[in-house]
N, C-alpha and C positions, 0 to 999 in steps of 0.2 A: 954569882952562883947560878943564875939562870943561864948565862952564856956557857958555863962549864957543863951544865946538864944538857944543853942542846948539843954540844960537841960530843957528849958521851952517848946520847941516845941515838943520834943519827947514824954512826957507824954500825951500831948493833942492829938496827932495823934494816939497814942496807945489806948487811951480811946475811940476814934472815931472808930477805927477798931474793938475794942472789942464790941462796941455797934452795929456795922454792923453785925458782926458774930452772936451776940446774937439775932439780929432781924431776921436773915435768918433761925434760928432754929425754927421748928414748936412748936407752943405753945399749946400743949395738956396737960392741967393740970388735966384733969379728966381721970380716969382709965376706960378702956373698960372691958366689962364683959367677963371673961374667957381669957382675953388677958392682958398680962402684958405690961408695958410701953415699955420695950425693944423689946418685940416681936411685939407689934403693930407698932412700928416705922419701924422695919425691914420688916414687911408685907406690910406696905404702900410703902416703897421703892421698894420692889419686885414688887408690883402691878404697880407702876409708870414705873419701868424699863420694865416690861412685856408689858405694854400698848404701851410704846414707841417702843419696839421691834416689836410688832405686827403691829403698824402703819408703821414702817419702812419697815417691810416685805411686807405689803400690797402695799405700794407705789412702792417698788422695783418690786413686781410682776406685778403691773399695768403698770409700765414703761416698763418692759420687754415684757409684752403682747402687748403694743403699738408699741414697736420697732419691735417685731416679725410680728405684723399685717401690719405695714407699709412696712417692708421688703418683706412680702408675696405679698402685693399689687403691689409693684414695680416689683417683680419677675413675677407676673401674667401679668403686663403690658408689661414687656420685652418679655415674652413668646408670648403674643398676637402679638407684633410688629414683633418678629422673625417669627411667623407663616405667618403673612402677607407678610413679605419679602420673605419667602420661596415660598409662593404661586405666588408672582410676578416673582420670579426667575424661577419657573416651567413654568409660562406663556411665559417668554422670551425664555426659552430653547425650548418650544414647537413651538413658532413662528420661531426660528432659524431652527429647524428640518423641519418645513413645507417649509420654504424658500429653504433649501437645497434640499429637495425632489422635489420642483417645479423646481428649477434650474437644478437638475439632469434630470428631465423629459424634461425640455426645451432643455437642451444640447443634450439629447438623440434624441429628435425630430429634433433639428437642424442638429445633426450629420446624422440622418437617412435621413433628407431632402437633406442635402448636398451630402451624399453618393448617394442618389437616383438621384439628379440632375447631379452629376458627372458621374454616370453610364449612365444616359440618354445622357449626352453630349458625352461620349465615344462611346456609341452605335450610336448616330447620326453622329459622325465623322467617325466611321467605315462604316456606311451606305453611307456617302458622298464619302469616298475613294472607296468603292466598286462600287458605281454608276459611279464615274469617270473612274474607270478601265473598267467597262462594256461599257461606252460611247466611250472611246478611242479604245477599241477592235472593237466595231461596226464601228467607223469611219475608222479605218485601213482596215477593211474588205471591206467597201464601196469604199474607195479610191483605194484599190488594184483591186477591180472589175472594176472600171472605167478605170484605167490605162491599165489593161490587155485587157479589151474589146476594147478600142480605139487603142491600139497597134496591137492587132490581126486584127482588121478591116483594119487598114492602111496597114499593111504588106500583108494581103490577097489581097487587091485591087491592090497593086503595083505588086505583083508577079503573079496575075491572069489576068493581062491586056491582055494577048494573049491566054486565055483559050479556045477560039473558034478555035484556030489553033494548039492546043497541040498534036493533034493526030500524033503520030510518032516522036515527039520531045523528045530529051533527057533532063536531068536536066541541063546539061551545056548550051544547046541551050535556055532553058527557062530563065536562069539567064543572059545569054548574051544579049538577045533581050529585056528584061524587061525594063531597063533604057531608051533605045531609044524609045520604043513604049509608055512609060509613058510621055516622053517629047512631042511626037507628040500628045498625047491625051490632054495634057495641052494647047498646041497651038490651038488645035481645040476648047477647051472650051473658050479660050480667044477670038477667033473669034466669037463664038456663043454668049457668054454673058460675056464680059470682066469685068464688074463691080462685078457681082456675084462671078466670079472665084477669083478675087482679094480679095473680102470680106471674102471668106472662108479661103483663105491662111492666111490673116492677123489675123482672129479669132483664127486659130490653132496656129499660131506663138505667139500671145500674151498670150494665155493660157499656152503654153509650157514655155514661158519666165517667167511668174509669178511662175510657179512650180519650175523652176530652181532657181529663186530668193528666194523662201521659203526654198529650200534645202540649198542654200548658207547661209541663215540666221541661220542654225543649226537644222532645223526640220528634223525628219526622212523621209525616202523616201515616205512612205505611210501614213504619218501623216500630210500632207499638208492641208491647209484651202481651201477646194474645192469651197466654196462660193467666196472667194477672187480670186481664179483662174478663176472662171466663170465670175466675174465682169470684170476682165482684158480682157478675151477673148471676152466678149460682146462689150466692147469698141473698140477692134481691129476689130471685125466683122462689127459693125454698122457704125463706124466713120473712122477708119484708112484706110481700104481698099477702100472705096468709095472716101473719100477726097483725098487720095494719087493719085488715078487714075486721077482725074480732075486736081490736082495740077501739075503733070508732064506734062500734056497737056498744061496747062496754062504757065508753065515755058518755054516750047518749043516755044509757040506763043509769049511770051514776049521777048525772045532773039533768033530770028530765023537766027542766023549767024553761020558760020563755021570757024571763025578765031581762032587763038591760045588763045585769051583772053576769049573766050566764056565759056570754062569749069571753069576757076577760078571765073568768074562772077556768073555763076550758083551756084557754091559751096558757094560763099559768100552770095548770096541771100537766098539759102537754110538754111544756118546756122545762119542767122539773122532773117529774116522775117518769113519764114516758121517754123523754129524750135521754135520760140517764140509762134507762133499761135498754133502749135500742142501740145506743152507741156502744154499750158494753157488749151486747150480743154481736154487733157487727165486728168489733175488734177481735173478740174471742174466736168467732167463726173463721175469719180470715187467717188468724194465727194457726188454727188447727189445719186449715187447708194448705198453709205453707209448710206444714209438718214441723212446726216449732215446738219447743218444750213448754209445758205449762208455766214454768218460772219466767221464761221470756215473755210469754203472752200476758201474764198478769203484771209483770213489770212494765210492759209497754202500755197496758191499760191504765195502770196507776199514774204513769208519766203524762198521758194524754187525756185523762178523764176530764179534769177541770178546764184545760184550754179548749177542748172540743165543746164542752157544755156552754162556756161563755161565748165561743165563736158562733154557736147556733142562735144565741140571743140577738145577734146582729141581723139575722135574716128571718127566722121563723115567726116571731111575734107578729110582724106585719103581714106575712103570708097567711097565718092562721086566723087573722081577723076576717079574711075572706073565706077561709076554710069553714069556720064555725058560724060565720054570720051570713054567708051568701050561698055557698055550694050545698046542694042536697046530700044526704047521707051516702047514697050509693055512688055518687060521682066524686066524692071527696078524695078518694085515693088517686084518681086520675089527675086531679088538680095538684095534689101533693107530689105525684110522680113528675109532673112537669117542672115543679120547683126543685124537685130532687136532682134534676140534671145539674143544677148549680151546687146543691149541697153534697151530692155524691162526689163531685170533683174535689171539694174541700176535704171530705172524709177520706177518700182514697189517697189524696196527697199526704195528709197527716200520717195515715197508717203506713204507707209504703216508704215515706221518708224515714220513719223510725226504724223500720225493718232493714232498709238499705244501709242506714248509718250503723246499725248493730252488726250487719254482715261485713261492712268495711272495717269496723273495729276488730272483729274476729279475724279477718284475713290479715290485718296489720299485726295482730298479736302472733298469729301463726308464722308470718314471715320473720318477725323479730326473734321468735323462739328457734326457728330453723337456722337463721343466721348466727345466733349465739351458739347453737349446737355445733354448726360447722366450724366456727372459729375455735371452740374448745377442742374439737377433734384435731384441728390443725396444730 
């Protein structure tokens, strides 16, 4: 059965395929003029092929033209974008150059300003140093003139006490009689005006004592503070000479005995009551002459009262054994003033150390406040 079926189906499909092949062939049964059937079919095929080829070529060219055009458009767009990017980059570069130039100009201006300010500060510092040197030289000259003038005047007055009697005297006789005759002149001045004589002596002694104190503190000989020495001398002249004159008379009236215990009693009274009173007067008077406030003055007095009183006990009890036991009443202040050259040195040192320490603390506080203010402003 399979073999029969194959014989059956094969001719049928063959006939169908033949029919299809025959149907696909062109049915030109009429002859063309001047063209044979074979040539006509070939020409037709050639025409069809050429037309297909031309259409294909046209489509290919069109497609290539489209591709080329699209590529060209894309290239133009890319070129446009690239030009825009280059323009933007040129602008950024130009801005950077301008900023650099401005920064260089600003740095140059800042450098020039800083150099100018530094040069000005250097010049101002040099001027300050130069002015300080000139001021110090001028102060030295003035102080030297004061010391030389005062020394010359004192020596001249002491040596020429007998100038009315010098005729026929030798130098030896002048130097021999000068101390004795100066002592007689001092006694005559005490009789004529005892308070004024003692005031002058105390003023001179207190000025000299302050000068010695400044030299002891480390200042050169002719670079002392003459205002400070003048203040101390003024206190000695106006207060110490007059008050001491009346105090010694009061002390004699208070203890008018000649027993053995009188001298120790007077020394004890002197080194407790009178020493406390005079030290307080001296510190308060100097504070007012320095134009200090009452609070500062009494604060300084409170801080130095006990140390000064106890410091006096190391010197004055031994000196006052001679004062109240040997020296007559009218000459006691002269002896005390000679010892005062040492004591005033101590007094002046204590007083001015406290004042200078307070001034330095105030200046440090002002500097710290100004620095904190400037830092807060910044």
